[in-house]
Every structure is written in structure tokens, then in C-alpha cells.
SERO-4910 file (N, C-alpha, C, O; in steps of 0.05 Angstrom, whole numbers):
BEGIN
 pado doro    nc1    nc2    nc3   cac1   cac2   cac3    cc1    cc2    cc3    oc1    oc2    oc3
  Met    A  -1310  -3168   -991  -1283  -3176   -979  -1285  -3190   -949  -1301  -3183   -932
  Lys    A  -1267  -3209   -947  -1269  -3227   -916  -1258  -3209   -897  -1241  -3192   -904
  Glu    A  -1267  -3210   -872  -1256  -3200   -849  -1229  -3198   -841  -1216  -3179   -834
  Glu    A  -1224  -3226   -845  -1192  -3235   -846  -1182  -3251   -858  -1197  -3270   -863
  Ile    A  -1160  -3252   -868  -1147  -3275   -882  -1117  -3281   -870  -1102  -3263   -861
  Lys    A  -1111  -3305   -872  -1088  -3313   -862  -1071  -3328   -879  -1081  -3349   -885
  Leu    A  -1051  -3324   -887  -1029  -3340   -903  -1010  -3352   -889   -994  -3341   -873
  Tyr    A  -1012  -3383   -895   -994  -3398   -884   -969  -3412   -903   -971  -3414   -928
  Arg    A   -952  -3418   -892   -927  -3433   -904   -937  -3452   -924   -955  -3468   -918
  Asn    A   -927  -3451   -946   -926  -3468   -973   -899  -3487   -969   -876  -3478   -970
  Phe    A   -906  -3512   -965   -886  -3530   -958   -865  -3534   -981   -841  -3535   -978
  Lys    A   -878  -3536  -1006   -867  -3542  -1029   -850  -3520  -1032   -827  -3526  -1038
  Lys    A   -857  -3490  -1030   -834  -3471  -1038   -816  -3471  -1016   -792  -3469  -1021
  Thr    A   -826  -3474   -988   -798  -3474   -972   -780  -3501   -980   -755  -3499   -980
  Arg    A   -791  -3521   -986   -768  -3545   -991   -755  -3537  -1014   -731  -3544  -1014
  Thr    A   -763  -3524  -1033   -746  -3516  -1057   -730  -3494  -1049   -708  -3493  -1060
  Leu    A   -735  -3472  -1028   -714  -3454  -1015   -696  -3468  -1005   -672  -3464  -1010
  Leu    A   -703  -3489   -989   -683  -3503   -971   -661  -3521   -988   -637  -3521   -982
  Leu    A   -671  -3534  -1005   -659  -3548  -1024   -637  -3527  -1039   -614  -3534  -1038
  Ser    A   -643  -3506  -1051   -622  -3490  -1062   -603  -3480  -1043   -580  -3476  -1048
  Ser    A   -616  -3475  -1019   -595  -3460  -1000   -574  -3489   -991   -551  -3487   -984
  Leu    A   -587  -3509   -993   -564  -3532   -982   -546  -3538  -1010   -523  -3546  -1007
  Gly    A   -555  -3534  -1031   -540  -3528  -1054   -516  -3511  -1054   -493  -3520  -1058
  Ile    A   -523  -3486  -1048   -504  -3468  -1044   -484  -3472  -1021   -464  -3458  -1022
  Cys    A   -488  -3487  -1003   -472  -3493   -981   -457  -3515   -988   -434  -3513   -979
  Ile    A   -462  -3536  -1001   -447  -3555  -1008   -424  -3543  -1032   -401  -3551  -1035
  Leu    A   -434  -3524  -1046   -413  -3514  -1067   -392  -3496  -1048   -368  -3499  -1050
  Leu    A   -403  -3479  -1032   -386  -3465  -1015   -362  -3485   -998   -338  -3479   -994
  Ala    A   -374  -3507   -990   -358  -3527   -975   -337  -3539   -993   -318  -3550   -981
  Leu    A   -339  -3539  -1024   -319  -3546  -1040   -304  -3525  -1044   -280  -3531  -1048
  Val    A   -310  -3504  -1046   -294  -3481  -1052   -270  -3480  -1024   -246  -3484  -1026
  Ile    A   -287  -3473  -1001   -266  -3481   -976   -246  -3501   -981   -222  -3495   -980
  Leu    A   -253  -3524   -985   -235  -3548   -988   -214  -3544  -1008   -191  -3550  -1002
  Tyr    A   -221  -3535  -1033   -199  -3524  -1053   -183  -3501  -1045   -161  -3499  -1055
  Ser    A   -191  -3484  -1029   -184  -3461  -1023   -158  -3468  -1000   -137  -3456  -1001
  Ile    A   -163  -3486   -983   -145  -3494   -965   -124  -3511   -976   -104  -3512   -962
  Gly    A   -125  -3526   -999   -103  -3536  -1016   -108  -3569  -1013    -89  -3585  -1017
  Leu    A   -129  -3576  -1007   -138  -3603  -1003   -133  -3616  -1028   -119  -3637  -1028
  Phe    A   -143  -3605  -1054   -141  -3613  -1082   -111  -3614  -1094   -101  -3630  -1109
  Asp    A   -100  -3591  -1084    -75  -3583  -1102    -49  -3575  -1088    -28  -3569  -1099
  Gly    A    -57  -3577  -1056    -30  -3576  -1039    -20  -3545  -1038      4  -3540  -1033
  Glu    A    -40  -3524  -1045    -36  -3496  -1050    -53  -3486  -1032    -76  -3495  -1033
  Met    A    -46  -3467  -1014    -68  -3453   -998    -75  -3428  -1006    -56  -3413  -1005
  Lys    A    -98  -3420  -1014   -105  -3392  -1022   -126  -3380  -1005   -150  -3385  -1003
  Val    A   -110  -3362   -992   -120  -3348   -964   -145  -3336   -971   -166  -3348   -965
  Lys    A   -145  -3315   -982   -167  -3299   -997   -198  -3310   -995   -217  -3305   -980
  Pro    A   -195  -3329  -1021   -217  -3345  -1023   -229  -3359  -1008   -253  -3362  -1010
  Ala    A   -211  -3373   -983   -214  -3388   -964   -229  -3371   -940   -243  -3381   -923
  Val    A   -223  -3347   -941   -234  -3332   -920   -262  -3326   -929   -280  -3333   -915
  Phe    A   -266  -3314   -952   -289  -3306   -964   -310  -3330   -966   -333  -3327   -956
  Ser    A   -303  -3353   -977   -320  -3376   -978   -324  -3385   -948   -348  -3391   -943
  Thr    A   -309  -3388   -929   -315  -3393   -901   -338  -3378   -890   -357  -3390   -879
  Gly    A   -337  -3348   -892   -356  -3328   -880   -384  -3333   -892   -404  -3329   -879
  Ala    A   -383  -3340   -916   -409  -3342   -935   -418  -3369   -929   -442  -3370   -928
  Phe    A   -407  -3391   -926   -410  -3418   -916   -432  -3415   -893   -456  -3418   -893
  Leu    A   -411  -3406   -872   -422  -3399   -843   -450  -3388   -844   -469  -3400   -833
  Ile    A   -454  -3361   -860   -475  -3348   -859   -497  -3361   -876   -519  -3355   -868
  Met    A   -496  -3379   -897   -517  -3394   -908   -525  -3417   -890   -549  -3420   -886
  Leu    A   -507  -3433   -879   -508  -3449   -862   -529  -3444   -845   -550  -3455   -845
  Phe    A   -519  -3418   -823   -538  -3407   -804   -568  -3402   -813   -587  -3409   -799
  Leu    A   -572  -3388   -842   -598  -3383   -848   -613  -3412   -854   -637  -3415   -849
  Thr    A   -597  -3431   -867   -611  -3452   -873   -622  -3469   -845   -644  -3480   -843
  Ile    A   -604  -3469   -825   -616  -3480   -802   -635  -3468   -786   -650  -3479   -771
  Lys    A   -633  -3442   -790   -658  -3426   -778   -680  -3427   -800   -700  -3415   -791
  Cys    A   -682  -3432   -815   -705  -3438   -835   -711  -3467   -831   -735  -3472   -835
  Leu    A   -694  -3489   -824   -706  -3516   -818   -715  -3514   -793   -731  -3533   -790
  Leu    A   -713  -3502   -773   -721  -3496   -745   -751  -3485   -743   -769  -3494   -729
  Ser    A   -751  -3463   -763   -778  -3451   -766   -801  -3465   -778   -823  -3456   -780
  Leu    A   -793  -3487   -787   -814  -3508   -800   -832  -3519   -782   -852  -3531   -791
  Lys    A   -828  -3516   -757   -845  -3524   -735   -866  -3509   -724   -885  -3516   -709
  Asp    A   -859  -3484   -734   -877  -3457   -726   -902  -3458   -748   -899  -3450   -771
  Lys    A   -926  -3469   -740   -953  -3472   -754   -968  -3451   -758   -988  -3453   -773
  Ser    A   -961  -3429   -746   -975  -3404   -744   -977  -3390   -773   -959  -3395   -790
  Pro    A   -996  -3375   -779   -992  -3359   -809   -972  -3338   -802   -968  -3326   -782
  Leu    A   -956  -3339   -835   -938  -3323   -837   -943  -3292   -845   -926  -3274   -844
  Ile    A   -970  -3293   -854   -986  -3266   -860  -1010  -3261   -856  -1025  -3272   -873
  Glu    A  -1021  -3248   -838  -1046  -3239   -824  -1057  -3217   -841  -1040  -3200   -848
  Phe    A  -1080  -3214   -848  -1099  -3185   -858  -1122  -3187   -834  -1132  -3207   -825
  Ser    A  -1126  -3157   -826  -1152  -3158   -816  -1159  -3129   -827  -1145  -3115   -841
  Lys    A  -1183  -3124   -816  -1197  -3093   -830  -1183  -3072   -812  -1185  -3049   -820
  Glu    A  -1170  -3075   -790  -1149  -3056   -774  -1125  -3059   -776  -1112  -3038   -772
  Met    A  -1108  -3084   -783  -1084  -3082   -782  -1072  -3108   -799  -1086  -3125   -809
  Phe    A  -1048  -3106   -800  -1035  -3137   -814  -1009  -3145   -792  -1000  -3132   -773
  Ile    A  -1001  -3171   -802   -981  -3182   -784   -969  -3196   -809   -983  -3209   -825
  Gly    A   -936  -3190   -811   -918  -3213   -830   -896  -3217   -811   -886  -3203   -794
  Lys    A   -892  -3248   -823   -867  -3258   -815   -850  -3270   -835   -838  -3292   -832
  Thr    A   -848  -3254   -857   -835  -3266   -881   -808  -3256   -883   -791  -3271   -891
  Thr    A   -801  -3228   -874   -774  -3219   -872   -766  -3211   -845   -783  -3200   -830
  Pro    A   -740  -3215   -835   -729  -3205   -809   -740  -3182   -796   -743  -3180   -771
  Ile    A   -748  -3157   -819   -758  -3130   -806   -788  -3136   -792   -796  -3136   -769
  Ser    A   -798  -3142   -818   -826  -3150   -817   -838  -3167   -794   -861  -3165   -786
  Lys    A   -817  -3184   -785   -827  -3197   -759   -820  -3187   -739   -836  -3189   -720
  Ala    A   -797  -3172   -735   -789  -3153   -713   -809  -3136   -708   -814  -3133   -684
  Val    A   -825  -3123   -726   -841  -3097   -729   -868  -3114   -715   -881  -3105   -696
  Gly    A   -873  -3135   -727   -907  -3144   -716   -924  -3137   -731   -924  -3138   -756
  Gln    A   -946  -3126   -712   -970  -3113   -723   -972  -3086   -733   -963  -3069   -718
  Val    A   -982  -3078   -756   -980  -3053   -767  -1007  -3045   -772  -1023  -3061   -783
  Asp    A  -1016  -3019   -764  -1040  -3010   -762  -1048  -2999   -798  -1032  -2984   -810
  Trp    A  -1068  -3007   -808  -1074  -2996   -835  -1068  -2963   -832  -1052  -2952   -847
  Ile    A  -1080  -2953   -818  -1081  -2921   -819  -1051  -2908   -817  -1046  -2885   -821
  Asp    A  -1034  -2927   -810  -1006  -2921   -809   -994  -2921   -841   -972  -2912   -845
  Val    A  -1006  -2930   -859   -987  -2940   -882   -993  -2920   -901  -1016  -2913   -906
  Asn    A   -971  -2909   -913   -976  -2889   -934   -977  -2893   -961   -989  -2877   -975
  Asp    A   -964  -2919   -971   -958  -2931   -991   -955  -2957   -996   -947  -2971   -977
  Ile    A   -960  -2968  -1016   -953  -3000  -1020   -945  -3004  -1050   -958  -2996  -1069
  Gln    A   -925  -3017  -1051   -906  -3021  -1082   -900  -3048  -1084   -896  -3061  -1063
  Leu    A   -899  -3056  -1103   -888  -3087  -1111   -863  -3078  -1125   -863  -3065  -1145
  Gln    A   -840  -3086  -1113   -814  -3086  -1121   -794  -3111  -1127   -792  -3128  -1109
  Lys    A   -781  -3114  -1149   -764  -3137  -1155   -738  -3128  -1138   -728  -3106  -1142
  Met    A   -725  -3149  -1118   -705  -3147  -1106   -690  -3168  -1102   -694  -3184  -1084
  Gly    A   -666  -3170  -1123   -655  -3193  -1122   -671  -3218  -1140   -683  -3214  -1161
  Gly    A   -669  -3238  -1131   -686  -3261  -1143   -716  -3260  -1131   -734  -3275  -1139
  Asp    A   -721  -3243  -1115   -752  -3245  -1103   -767  -3220  -1108   -754  -3199  -1112
  Thr    A   -791  -3220  -1109   -807  -3199  -1120   -822  -3192  -1087   -837  -3208  -1075
  Leu    A   -815  -3168  -1078   -829  -3165  -1053   -849  -3140  -1051   -848  -3121  -1066
  Val    A   -867  -3142  -1030   -889  -3122  -1025   -872  -3101  -1008   -860  -3110   -989
  Val    A   -870  -3077  -1013   -859  -3057   -997   -881  -3042   -987   -899  -3034  -1002
  Val    A   -883  -3038   -962   -899  -3022   -948   -892  -3001   -935   -875  -3004   -918
  Thr    A   -902  -2974   -940   -886  -2951   -930   -902  -2941   -906   -926  -2936   -910
  Ile    A   -891  -2937   -882   -903  -2929   -861   -894  -2905   -851   -870  -2898   -850
  Gly    A   -923  -2884   -841   -916  -2857   -841   -910  -2844   -813   -896  -2824   -807
  Asn    A   -928  -2864   -792   -925  -2857   -760   -897  -2876   -751   -900  -2899   -743
  Thr    A   -872  -2867   -754   -856  -2884   -750   -849  -2884   -718   -835  -2903   -709
  Asp    A   -856  -2866   -702   -854  -2861   -674   -862  -2889   -661   -848  -2903   -646
  Lys    A   -894  -2898   -672   -901  -2917   -662   -889  -2944   -662   -897  -2963   -648
  Tyr    A   -871  -2944   -677   -856  -2980   -688   -828  -2972   -677   -814  -2992   -673
  Glu    A   -817  -2954   -671   -790  -2949   -670   -775  -2966   -647   -753  -2976   -651
  Gly    A   -789  -2969   -625   -775  -2984   -606   -783  -3016   -610   -777  -3031   -592
  Arg    A   -794  -3025   -629   -801  -3054   -630   -779  -3068   -644   -778  -3093   -644
  Ile    A   -761  -3055   -657   -736  -3066   -673   -712  -3053   -665   -710  -3030   -656
  Ser    A   -691  -3072   -670   -663  -3065   -664   -653  -3040   -677   -667  -3032   -696
  Lys    A   -636  -3031   -673   -622  -3008   -684   -610  -3011   -708   -607  -2994   -726
  Met    A   -602  -3038   -708   -595  -3047   -741   -614  -3044   -760   -614  -3029   -779
  Leu    A   -636  -3066   -750   -656  -3064   -766   -670  -3043   -773   -680  -3042   -796
  Trp    A   -676  -3018   -753   -687  -3000   -762   -673  -2983   -784   -683  -2969   -802
  Asn    A   -647  -2986   -779   -623  -2967   -801   -634  -2978   -829   -641  -2962   -846
  Met    A   -636  -3002   -833   -641  -3018   -857   -665  -3010   -867   -668  -3008   -891
  Ala    A   -686  -3005   -849   -718  -3002   -860   -725  -2971   -859   -744  -2963   -871
  Phe    A   -708  -2955   -842   -720  -2927   -845   -702  -2910   -860   -678  -2909   -859
  Asp    A   -724  -2890   -882   -714  -2880   -900   -716  -2854   -897   -737  -2841   -900
  Lys    A   -690  -2844   -889   -681  -2817   -874   -698  -2787   -886   -711  -2769   -874
  Pro    A   -690  -2790   -919   -703  -2769   -927   -734  -2765   -925   -743  -2742   -924
  Ser    A   -748  -2784   -924   -776  -2785   -928   -789  -2791   -899   -814  -2794   -897
  Gln    A   -771  -2794   -878   -778  -2802   -850   -799  -2822   -851   -820  -2820   -839
  Gln    A   -794  -2842   -867   -816  -2867   -866   -802  -2891   -864   -779  -2890   -871
  Leu    A   -810  -2911   -855   -806  -2940   -851   -817  -2953   -874   -839  -2950   -884
  Gln    A   -797  -2971   -882   -804  -2991   -905   -805  -3018   -898   -783  -3027   -892
  Leu    A   -821  -3031   -897   -823  -3059   -889   -830  -3074   -914   -846  -3067   -931
  Met    A   -814  -3099   -916   -821  -3112   -940   -829  -3141   -934   -816  -3154   -918
  Tyr    A   -849  -3150   -947   -859  -3171   -942   -857  -3193   -972   -862  -3186   -994
  Ser    A   -849  -3219   -965   -846  -3238   -985   -860  -3264   -990   -864  -3280   -971
  Ser    A   -867  -3268  -1015   -886  -3288  -1023   -869  -3318  -1026   -877  -3340  -1031
  Ser    A   -847  -3311  -1022   -826  -3333  -1026   -839  -3360  -1008   -837  -3383  -1018
  Glu    A   -851  -3358   -983   -851  -3382   -969   -883  -3384   -968   -893  -3406   -963
  Val    A   -898  -3366   -971   -929  -3367   -967   -941  -3384   -996   -926  -3389  -1015
  Asp    A   -967  -3392   -995   -985  -3398  -1009   -993  -3386  -1029  -1013  -3396  -1040
  Ile    A   -982  -3365  -1039   -992  -3342  -1058   -969  -3331  -1073   -946  -3332  -1063
  Glu    A   -975  -3320  -1100   -952  -3307  -1111   -952  -3280  -1109   -972  -3270  -1099
  Pro    A   -929  -3262  -1117   -926  -3235  -1112   -945  -3218  -1116   -953  -3202  -1099
  Lys    A   -957  -3221  -1146   -979  -3202  -1148  -1002  -3206  -1132  -1010  -3188  -1117
  Pro    A  -1016  -3229  -1135  -1039  -3235  -1113  -1035  -3222  -1085  -1051  -3208  -1072
  Leu    A  -1009  -3229  -1077  -1001  -3220  -1053  -1005  -3183  -1046  -1019  -3171  -1029
  Phe    A   -987  -3174  -1067   -996  -3148  -1068  -1027  -3133  -1071  -1035  -3112  -1060
  Asp    A  -1038  -3152  -1089  -1063  -3140  -1090  -1082  -3144  -1063  -1096  -3126  -1055
  Leu    A  -1080  -3166  -1051  -1088  -3166  -1022  -1079  -3142  -1006  -1096  -3127   -999
  Phe    A  -1054  -3138  -1000  -1051  -3110   -989  -1067  -3091   -998  -1081  -3078   -983
  Ile    A  -1066  -3087  -1024  -1079  -3062  -1032  -1110  -3061  -1024  -1120  -3041  -1014
  Ser    A  -1122  -3080  -1027  -1152  -3086  -1020  -1155  -3083   -992  -1173  -3068   -984
  Phe    A  -1138  -3094   -976  -1146  -3087   -950  -1136  -3063   -936  -1143  -3059   -913
  Trp    A  -1121  -3046   -949  -1111  -3021   -946  -1135  -2999   -958  -1140  -2978   -946
  Glu    A  -1148  -3007   -980  -1167  -2989   -991  -1189  -2991   -974  -1202  -2971   -969
  Ser    A  -1196  -3012   -966  -1221  -3016   -949  -1218  -3005   -920  -1238  -2998   -907
  Ala    A  -1195  -3003   -912  -1188  -2994   -885  -1192  -2962   -888  -1208  -2950   -873
  Asn    A  -1178  -2947   -910  -1181  -2919   -917  -1214  -2910   -922  -1223  -2888   -915
  Lys    A  -1228  -2929   -935  -1259  -2915   -939  -1273  -2916   -913  -1294  -2903   -911
  Lys    A  -1263  -2928   -895  -1275  -2926   -861  -1269  -2904   -851  -1285  -2892   -837
  Asn    A  -1243  -2894   -855  -1234  -2870   -839  -1241  -2845   -857  -1237  -2822   -850
***
């Protein structure tokens, strides 16, 4: 196995993701125009509020994704001792994770994406790195473990091979210990 692997942005996947986001923004903009009565003269408050909120969120995420295209650094890096991922907000905030802290790795389907879920046991080490809101999203209270998710939607690899990379590096790190 290689000493270090770096996975970079796949611009074709990113372009597809951006085009679908822009399509959703356009659709939401049309719903807003319909809801405010532009086509039939009748104002519909609830759909207008909902569609405006969803439009603003989608527009923000799309602009953020466009701005991130300038970053040429790897989105996921593996080495013998640790890994770093920037494919989800939580994984980006946590940053470097040591293999010795990993308790489990699973492949899970969530929404329209298949994610690699890494369960971290030594949570004290990572607690101060992320905001309270992100911590509450990632921390599993019953098991007292942190669950980090890594997506292959922007990198140059599919979900199953990404999962296999995580497993192989984790297993090789455990063999040394």
C-alpha cells in the first residue's frame, strides 16, 4: 500500500453538482414569482416564505461551491498515521483525524449520496475543533462517539473504492499498533 494518497476535486462531478443546484435555484425562483402573484395576481404567503427560504439557502450553497473551485488542495488525504477530509462541513471543521482514534468505518446511503461514516472514539481530542452546532450534529450521545461523514460526490473516486481506501489505511494502521 502507498504511504500517502491524496484525492482531488473531480471537476466533471462538481460541474454536474453545480448545474443541478442552479436548476433547483431557477425552479425555486419561479415558485417565488408564482407565489407573490406575478402570474395570476394572487399572493400566496406560505409558499412564498418557504420557497424564498429554500432559494436563499440553495443560492448560498451554490455560491460557496463556486468559490471553493479556486482551492486546488486535495479534498481527502490519507497517510499511515492520519487522514484529512474536506468533503462535508463537519469533516472540514474537524480536520486531521488519527487512525488510532477510529472505532468503526461504514458505508451508508443518505439522501441522494452514499457516504463513508467514520466513528471516532476519543472525542475529547476533537471537541474544541468544531462549533457547538456541528458538534451536536456529529456527536452520538448514547455511544459517546463522534460520527464523521465523507462524501465522494466531488472527488475523483466512487463511494465503494473510497470506503475501501478508508478500510485499508485503517487496517494497516491497526497492524502497527
